[in-house]
C-alpha positions as CSV (number, residue, x, y, z in Angstrom):
1,R,27.0,-20.9,-21.5
2,K,24.7,-17.9,-21.5
3,T,22.1,-19.9,-19.6
4,H,24.6,-20.9,-17.0
5,E,25.9,-17.3,-16.8
6,G,22.4,-16.0,-16.4
7,I,21.6,-18.4,-13.6
8,L,24.8,-17.4,-11.8
9,K,24.0,-13.7,-12.2
10,E,20.5,-14.2,-10.7
11,E,22.0,-16.2,-7.8
12,I,24.4,-13.3,-7.1
13,C,21.6,-10.8,-7.2
14,E,19.5,-12.9,-4.8
15,L,22.4,-13.1,-2.4
16,Q,22.9,-9.4,-2.6
17,R,19.2,-8.8,-1.8
18,K,19.4,-11.2,1.1
19,L,22.4,-9.4,2.5
20,E,20.7,-6.0,2.0
21,R,17.6,-7.3,3.9
22,K,19.8,-8.5,6.8
23,T,21.6,-5.2,6.8
24,I,18.4,-3.2,6.9
25,V,17.1,-5.3,9.8
26,A,20.5,-5.2,11.6
27,D,20.8,-1.4,11.2
28,N,17.1,-1.0,12.0
29,G,16.9,1.1,8.9
30,V,13.3,0.3,8.0
31,D,10.7,2.6,9.5
32,M,8.3,0.0,10.7
33,E,5.5,2.5,11.0
34,Y,6.0,3.5,7.3
35,L,6.1,-0.1,6.2
36,K,2.9,-0.8,8.2
37,N,1.1,2.1,6.6
38,I,2.1,1.0,3.1
39,V,0.9,-2.6,3.8
40,L,-2.4,-1.3,5.2
41,K,-3.0,1.0,2.3
42,L,-2.3,-1.8,-0.1
43,L,-4.8,-4.1,1.7
44,Q,-7.4,-1.3,2.0
45,T,-7.2,0.1,-1.5
46,G,-5.7,-2.6,-3.7
47,E,-3.5,0.0,-5.5
48,H,-0.8,-2.4,-6.2
49,E,0.5,-0.4,-9.2
50,V,1.6,2.4,-6.8
51,L,2.4,0.5,-3.7
52,L,4.0,-2.7,-4.9
53,P,7.1,-0.8,-6.2
54,V,7.5,0.8,-2.8
55,L,7.2,-2.5,-1.0
56,S,9.6,-4.2,-3.4
57,M,12.2,-1.5,-2.8
58,I,11.9,-1.7,1.0
59,L,11.8,-5.5,1.1
60,K,14.3,-6.0,-1.8
61,F,12.0,-8.1,-4.0
62,S,13.5,-9.8,-6.9
63,P,12.2,-8.9,-10.4
64,D,10.5,-12.4,-10.5
65,E,8.8,-11.7,-7.2
66,V,7.5,-8.4,-8.4
67,D,6.2,-9.9,-11.6
68,H,4.5,-12.7,-9.7
69,C,2.8,-10.2,-7.3
70,K,1.6,-8.1,-10.3
71,R,0.2,-11.2,-12.1
72,T,-1.5,-12.4,-8.9
73,Y,-3.1,-9.0,-8.2
74,A,-4.3,-8.8,-11.8
75,L,-5.9,-12.2,-11.6
76,M,-7.4,-11.7,-8.2
77,F,-8.6,-8.1,-8.3
78,G,-8.2,-6.7,-11.8
79,T,-7.0,-3.2,-12.0
80,P,-7.9,-0.9,-9.1
81,L,-9.8,2.2,-9.7
82,P,-7.5,5.2,-10.3
83,G,-7.1,7.3,-7.2
84,A,-8.6,4.7,-4.8
85,A,-6.0,5.4,-2.1
86,S,-6.5,9.2,-2.2
87,A,-10.3,8.6,-2.1
88,V,-9.9,6.5,1.1
89,D,-7.6,9.1,2.6
90,H,-10.1,11.9,1.8
91,A,-13.0,9.9,3.2
92,I,-11.2,9.3,6.5
93,A,-10.0,12.9,6.7
94,S,-13.5,14.4,6.0
95,A,-15.4,12.0,8.4
96,P,-15.3,14.4,11.4
97,K,-16.5,17.3,9.3
98,L,-19.4,15.2,7.9
99,V,-20.4,14.3,11.5
100,D,-20.5,18.0,12.5
101,Q,-22.5,18.9,9.4
102,S,-25.0,16.1,10.1
103,A,-25.4,17.2,13.7
104,S,-25.9,20.8,12.6
105,L,-28.5,19.8,10.0
106,L,-30.4,17.6,12.6
107,D,-30.4,20.6,15.0
108,Q,-31.8,22.9,12.3
109,M,-34.5,20.4,11.4
110,S,-35.5,19.8,14.9
111,K,-35.8,23.6,15.5
112,S,-37.9,24.1,12.4
113,F,-40.3,21.3,13.6
114,G,-40.3,22.6,17.1
115,I,-38.5,19.6,18.6
116,K,-36.1,20.3,21.4
C-alpha cells in the first residue's frame, strides 16, 4: 500500500511540475536571458553545486532529476574548485584593464630603450 501510495504521489508531483512548466512558458514568465546566462556559467565553470539548484527551480526538475544530475557531474568532473564562477567573472571584467596596463608597460619599455 505504501509503495502504491508513493508512486501515486510522485506521479501527482510530476504532473504538477509539467503544468508549472507549461504555465511558465505560456505566461512567458522565464527570463530567457537569465536562463541563458545560468546555462553558460554552468558550462564555463562547472559550478553545479551553485547553479544546478537555480536551474532545477526554473525548469521544475524532479528530485530524481536533480540527484541524477549531481551524480553525473560528480562522476564526470568531480567537485569544481570553490569560487570558479567568480574567478571567471573577475577575469572577464579585468581583461580591458590588463590590456591597458600591458600597453602602458610596452610604451615605457620602448621609451627606455629609445624605440619609438
